[in-house]
C-alpha positions as CSV (number, residue, x, y, z in Angstrom):
1,M,0.2,-18.5,12.5
2,R,-1.5,-16.5,9.8
3,T,-1.5,-12.8,10.6
4,G,-3.0,-11.4,7.4
5,L,-2.1,-8.5,5.2
6,K,-1.5,-5.1,6.6
7,M,-2.2,-2.8,3.6
8,N,-2.2,1.0,3.5
9,V,-3.7,2.6,0.4
10,E,-2.9,6.2,0.0
11,V,-4.5,8.7,-2.4
12,D,-2.9,12.1,-2.8
13,G,-4.3,15.1,-4.6
14,Q,-3.1,18.5,-5.8
15,Q,-3.4,19.9,-2.2
16,H,-0.9,17.3,-1.2
17,R,2.0,19.2,-2.9
18,D,3.7,21.8,-0.7
19,F,6.6,24.1,-1.5
20,D,8.8,23.4,1.5
21,G,8.6,19.6,1.2
22,R,7.3,19.2,4.8
23,R,4.4,17.1,3.8
24,R,6.5,14.7,1.8
25,T,9.0,14.4,4.7
26,E,6.2,13.6,7.1
27,D,4.7,11.0,4.6
28,L,8.1,9.4,4.2
29,Q,8.6,9.1,8.0
30,R,5.2,7.5,8.4
31,D,5.7,5.2,5.5
32,L,9.0,4.0,6.8
33,M,7.5,3.3,10.2
34,L,4.6,1.4,8.7
35,M,6.9,-0.7,6.4
36,A,9.1,-1.5,9.4
37,N,6.0,-2.9,11.1
38,G,5.1,-5.2,8.1
39,W,2.7,-2.9,6.2
40,K,2.5,-2.9,2.4
41,I,1.8,0.6,1.0
42,L,0.2,1.5,-2.3
43,W,0.2,5.1,-3.5
44,F,-2.1,6.6,-6.0
45,W,-2.7,10.1,-7.3
46,V,-6.3,11.2,-7.3
47,Y,-6.1,11.6,-11.1
48,E,-5.2,7.9,-11.4
49,L,-8.4,7.0,-9.7
50,R,-10.4,9.4,-11.7
51,E,-8.9,8.3,-15.0
52,D,-8.4,4.6,-14.5
53,M,-10.1,3.2,-11.4
54,P,-10.1,-0.4,-12.7
55,S,-6.3,-0.4,-13.0
56,C,-6.0,1.0,-9.4
57,I,-8.3,-1.7,-8.1
58,D,-6.4,-4.3,-10.0
59,K,-3.1,-3.2,-8.3
60,I,-4.8,-3.6,-4.9
61,R,-6.2,-7.0,-5.8
62,R,-2.9,-8.3,-7.1
63,L,-1.1,-7.3,-3.9
64,W,-3.9,-8.9,-1.8
65,L,-3.7,-12.1,-3.9
66,A,0.1,-12.3,-3.8
67,N,0.0,-12.0,0.0
68,A,-2.7,-14.7,0.2
69,Q,-0.6,-17.0,-1.9
70,T,2.5,-16.4,0.2
71,A,0.5,-16.9,3.4
72,N,-0.9,-20.2,2.1
73,Q,2.6,-21.4,1.1
74,Q,3.9,-20.6,4.6
75,E,1.0,-22.4,6.2
76,S,1.6,-25.5,4.2
77,T,5.3,-25.6,5.0
78,T,4.7,-25.4,8.8
79,R,2.3,-28.3,8.8
């Protein structure tokens, strides 16, 4: 059965940095929970989007296509 890609794309900006590390700890806990449930996570800084959006979109596209290829291979082996 094909379940599809579960992808989380995160964009962090300057406000995302904090001095006590609490925000990073919360992010890490959430990311670990998502990954344990089969999610793929891509992280970008806002400046990456601003300075090179096509490259960011390409990273998302490559992950999507790699998942589709893997899913198609799995489907063909179960038939």
